[in-house]
C-alpha positions in Angstrom: 0.1 49.0 46.0 4.0 48.5 45.3 5.1 51.9 44.0 8.0 50.4 42.0 5.5 48.3 40.2 3.3 51.2 39.0 4.0 54.4 37.2 1.4 57.3 36.9 1.1 59.8 34.0 -1.4 62.6 34.2 -1.9 62.5 30.4 -0.5 60.4 27.8 -1.5 59.3 24.2 -1.9 55.6 25.1 -0.8 53.6 27.9 -0.3 50.4 25.7 1.9 52.3 23.3 3.8 54.1 26.0 4.5 50.8 27.7 5.4 49.3 24.4 8.0 52.0 24.0 9.5 51.5 27.4 9.4 47.7 27.5 13.1 47.3 26.7 14.0 48.9 29.8 11.7 46.9 32.1 12.9 43.7 30.6 16.4 44.7 31.2 16.0 45.6 34.9 13.2 43.4 35.8 12.9 42.8 39.6 12.1 39.1 40.1 9.7 40.1 43.1 7.3 41.3 40.5 5.2 39.3 38.0 4.3 42.5 36.1 4.8 46.4 35.8 2.1 48.9 35.1 1.5 52.4 34.1 -1.9 54.3 34.5 -3.1 57.8 33.5 -6.0 60.1 34.1 -6.2 60.9 30.4 -5.5 59.2 27.0 -5.3 61.4 24.0 -5.2 58.5 21.6 -6.5 55.5 23.5 -6.4 52.1 21.6 -8.8 49.3 21.4 -8.7 46.1 19.3 -7.8 46.3 15.7 -8.4 49.8 14.6 -10.8 50.7 17.5 -10.2 53.6 19.7 -11.0 53.9 23.5 -12.7 57.4 24.6 -12.7 58.2 28.3 -13.4 61.4 30.4 -10.4 62.8 32.3 -9.9 61.2 35.8 -13.2 59.3 35.8 -12.1 55.8 34.9 -9.3 53.2 34.9 -6.9 53.4 32.1 -4.1 51.2 32.7 -1.7 48.7 31.0 0.7 46.1 32.3 3.8 44.3 31.0 4.1 40.6 31.8 6.9 38.0 30.8 4.2 35.0 30.6 6.2 31.7 30.9 4.1 30.2 28.1 4.6 29.1 24.3 3.0 31.1 21.4 0.4 28.1 21.0 -0.7 28.9 24.5 -1.1 32.5 24.3 -4.8 32.8 24.4 -4.6 31.3 27.9 -3.0 34.7 28.9 -6.0 36.5 27.5 -8.3 34.1 29.5 -6.3 34.9 32.6 -6.6 38.7 32.1 -10.1 38.9 31.2 -11.1 36.6 34.2 -9.1 38.9 36.5 -11.0 42.0 35.3 -14.3 40.1 35.5 -13.4 39.0 39.1 -12.6 42.5 40.1 -15.8 44.0 38.6 -17.9 41.3 39.9 -17.4 42.7 43.4 -19.4 45.6 42.6 -21.7 44.4 39.7 -24.1 41.4 38.8 -24.8 39.9 35.5 -21.4 40.2 34.0 -19.8 38.3 31.2 -16.8 38.1 29.0 -17.5 38.9 25.4 -15.2 37.1 23.1 -12.3 37.7 22.9 -11.7 40.2 25.7 -14.6 42.6 26.5 -16.4 42.8 29.8 -20.3 43.3 29.6 -22.9 44.1 32.2 -26.0 42.7 30.8 -25.9 43.8 26.9 -23.7 46.9 27.8 -19.8 47.0 27.7 -18.2 48.2 31.0 -14.4 47.4 30.2 -12.3 47.0 27.0 -9.2 44.9 26.9 -6.2 45.1 24.4 -3.5 42.4 24.6 -0.4 42.5 22.5 2.3 39.8 22.6 5.9 40.2 21.8 7.4 36.8 20.3 10.7 35.5 20.8 11.5 32.0 19.2 8.7 29.7 20.3 7.9 31.6 23.4 6.4 34.9 24.4 9.2 37.5 25.0 6.7 39.8 26.8 3.0 40.7 26.9 1.3 44.1 27.2 -2.1 43.9 28.6 -4.2 47.1 28.7 -7.8 47.7 30.0 -10.1 50.5 30.1 -12.9 50.2 32.8 -15.6 52.8 33.0 -16.0 53.6 36.7 -17.4 57.2 37.3 -18.4 58.5 33.8 -22.0 58.6 33.2 -22.1 60.5 29.8 -20.7 58.8 26.7 -20.2 59.8 23.1 -23.5 58.8 21.4 -21.5 57.0 18.7 -20.4 54.4 21.0 -22.5 51.2 21.0 -24.0 50.3 24.5 -21.4 51.6 27.1 -22.0 51.6 30.9 -20.0 52.3 34.0 -19.9 51.3 37.7 -21.5 54.7 38.6 -24.4 54.3 36.1 -25.1 50.7 37.4 -24.7 51.3 41.3 -25.6 55.1 41.6 -22.4 55.6 43.5 -19.1 57.3 42.8 -15.8 55.5 43.4 -12.2 56.2 44.3 -10.4 55.3 41.1 -6.9 55.0 42.8 -8.3 52.5 45.5 -9.8 50.5 42.8 -6.5 50.2 40.9 -4.9 48.8 44.2 -7.6 46.2 44.4 -7.4 45.4 40.7 -3.6 44.8 41.2 -4.0 42.4 44.1 -6.5 40.4 41.9 -4.0 40.3 39.1 -1.3 39.1 41.3 -3.4 36.4 42.9 -4.8 34.9 39.7 -1.5 35.1 37.9 -0.6 31.9 39.7 -2.7 30.0 37.2 -0.5 31.1 34.3 2.7 30.5 36.4 1.5 26.9 37.2 0.1 26.5 33.7 -3.3 25.5 34.9 -4.9 26.0 31.5 -7.8 23.7 31.9 -9.0 25.7 34.9 -8.5 29.0 32.9 -10.5 27.8 30.0 -13.3 26.2 32.1 -13.6 29.5 34.1 -13.5 31.6 30.8 -16.2 29.4 29.1 -18.5 29.5 32.2 -18.5 33.3 32.1 -18.5 33.7 28.3 -21.2 35.9 26.8 -23.9 34.0 24.9 -22.2 30.7 25.5 -24.3 27.9 24.0 -27.2 30.4 23.6 -28.9 30.8 20.1 -28.2 34.2 18.9 -27.8 36.4 15.7 -24.2 36.8 14.2 -22.8 38.1 11.1 -19.9 36.0 9.9 -18.1 37.2 6.9 -21.0 39.2 5.7 -23.3 36.3 6.3 -26.1 36.7 8.7 -26.7 33.4 10.8 -28.5 32.1 13.9 -25.9 30.2 15.9 -24.6 29.3 19.2 -21.0 29.5 20.7 -19.9 26.1 21.4 -16.3 26.7 22.6 -12.9 27.7 21.4 -10.2 26.4 19.1 -6.6 25.5 20.4 -5.6 29.0 19.2 -8.5 30.8 20.9 -10.7 31.0 17.8 -14.5 31.2 18.4 -16.4 28.1 17.5 -19.9 28.9 16.4 -22.5 26.1 15.4 -25.2 27.2 13.1 -28.7 25.8 12.8 -27.6 23.3 10.1 -24.8 21.8 12.5 -21.9 23.4 10.6 -19.3 24.9 12.7 -17.7 28.1 12.0 -14.1 28.9 13.2 -13.9 32.7 13.6 -10.9 35.0 14.0 -11.3 38.4 15.3 -13.1 40.8 12.9 -14.5 37.7 11.0 -17.6 37.7 13.4 -19.9 40.4 14.7 -22.3 39.9 17.6 -25.7 41.4 16.7 -26.6 42.7 20.2 -29.8 44.1 21.1 -29.8 47.5 22.8 -31.2 47.9 26.2 
């Protein structure tokens, strides 16, 4: 792990918010040896998820980390970054867990249980991305969760083992660095093919709630902007933005 690339906080309100507040400094002093910078913590007091969601974690038991990137891509291609980052987290966890999928747009599931949540925020400059902040919370050693949280799980729960969180962070960073080459070389077809091949419920009939309407449908792919395309039984295709579609997941 390159220390100049990563900064530790014992406790902060949110890794994404903290990095957003510091991003101007990093952009001004960017070291071209690095594709990204990161901050991590043992505890978030106001962890963020997608939309208005929050992320709860017991102190020191999980990976709570955010990264700052300068992706060389246009606004229209921004969802390919989401695919890259989700696939990197998937690759990391697949070394320890089977039966993983990526639940659109960014969550990582083991079976029907959530093991990692991702929050990606883009800053736009003209027609390009000025920078991107990508945060992830990965449940590692935590085995007891708030009962109000739907279907959580962790590496410890699945494997029955305890892990060294710092060593896992080093491994995660190596994977992020290696797979970022796909973004730098703009191999978007490869990213999308890999993303769809690991997408939760892809081309499988399942129950969804779309804009308050209950349907049986199957995920057929993505729009050019990363929206979810769901075909219903009548053959009609729904194009769904985030929060317009809810997966009706069976509990285990």
